[in-house]
C-alpha positions as CSV (number, residue, x, y, z in Angstrom):
1,M,0.0,0.0,0.0
2,S,1.4,3.4,-0.9
3,R,2.0,6.2,1.6
4,V,-0.8,8.3,0.2
5,E,-3.3,5.4,0.3
6,K,-2.3,4.6,3.9
7,E,-2.8,8.3,4.9
8,K,-6.2,8.3,3.2
9,E,-7.1,5.2,5.3
10,I,-5.9,6.9,8.5
11,V,-7.8,10.2,7.8
12,E,-10.9,8.3,7.0
13,L,-10.7,6.3,10.3
14,M,-10.2,9.5,12.3
15,I,-13.1,11.3,10.6
16,R,-15.4,8.2,11.1
17,L,-14.5,8.0,14.8
18,Y,-15.1,11.7,15.2
19,C,-18.4,11.6,13.4
20,E,-19.6,8.6,15.4
21,K,-18.6,10.2,18.7
22,N,-19.7,13.8,18.1
23,H,-22.5,13.6,15.5
24,K,-23.8,10.2,16.7
25,C,-23.6,8.7,13.2
26,K,-23.1,5.0,13.3
27,D,-23.2,3.5,9.7
28,E,-22.6,6.6,7.5
29,L,-20.9,9.9,7.8
30,C,-22.9,13.1,8.2
31,D,-22.9,15.4,5.2
32,D,-20.2,17.7,6.7
33,C,-17.9,14.9,7.6
34,R,-18.4,13.2,4.2
35,E,-17.6,16.4,2.5
36,L,-14.4,16.8,4.6
37,L,-13.4,13.2,3.8
38,E,-13.9,13.7,0.1
39,Y,-11.8,16.9,0.2
40,A,-9.0,15.3,2.2
41,H,-8.9,12.3,-0.2
42,K,-8.9,14.7,-3.2
43,R,-6.0,16.7,-1.8
44,L,-4.0,13.6,-1.0
45,S,-4.6,12.2,-4.5
46,F,-3.1,15.3,-6.0
47,C,-0.2,15.8,-3.6
48,K,2.8,16.9,-5.6
49,F,5.1,14.9,-3.4
50,G,3.2,11.6,-3.9
51,D,4.6,8.7,-1.9
52,K,7.6,10.8,-0.9
53,K,5.4,13.2,1.1
54,S,5.9,14.0,4.7
55,S,2.9,14.4,7.0
56,C,0.6,17.2,5.9
57,S,1.4,19.1,9.1
58,K,5.1,19.2,8.2
59,C,4.5,20.1,4.5
60,P,6.0,23.4,3.3
61,I,3.1,23.9,0.8
62,H,0.0,23.5,3.0
63,C,-2.4,22.9,0.1
64,P,-5.7,22.8,2.1
65,E,-7.7,26.0,2.1
66,S,-7.4,27.7,5.4
67,G,-10.8,26.8,6.8
68,T,-10.5,23.2,5.8
69,R,-7.0,23.0,7.1
70,L,-8.3,24.0,10.5
71,Q,-10.9,21.3,10.3
72,L,-8.3,18.7,9.3
73,D,-5.8,19.8,12.0
74,H,-8.6,19.4,14.5
75,F,-8.7,15.7,13.8
76,Y,-5.0,15.3,14.3
77,L,-5.3,16.9,17.8
78,L,-8.4,15.0,19.0
79,D,-8.5,12.7,21.9
80,L,-10.8,10.1,20.4
81,A,-10.7,7.7,23.3
């Protein structure tokens, strides 16, 4: 599995856990979380560094739009336990 595919998997897991815990969605993501997941997957698919990428938080480019970046950063800082 490529680094990008692995990161997509991890982001999806984090968003699903968040949505289940905070939006009480069990089987499917709510509209906001589904939109965020689609956006994150799209950005990862088009990452110019590909499988040589570092983590997004350490990237010098910061491709996500500012509002979306804050949403994605929120997932990296959550205590999902």
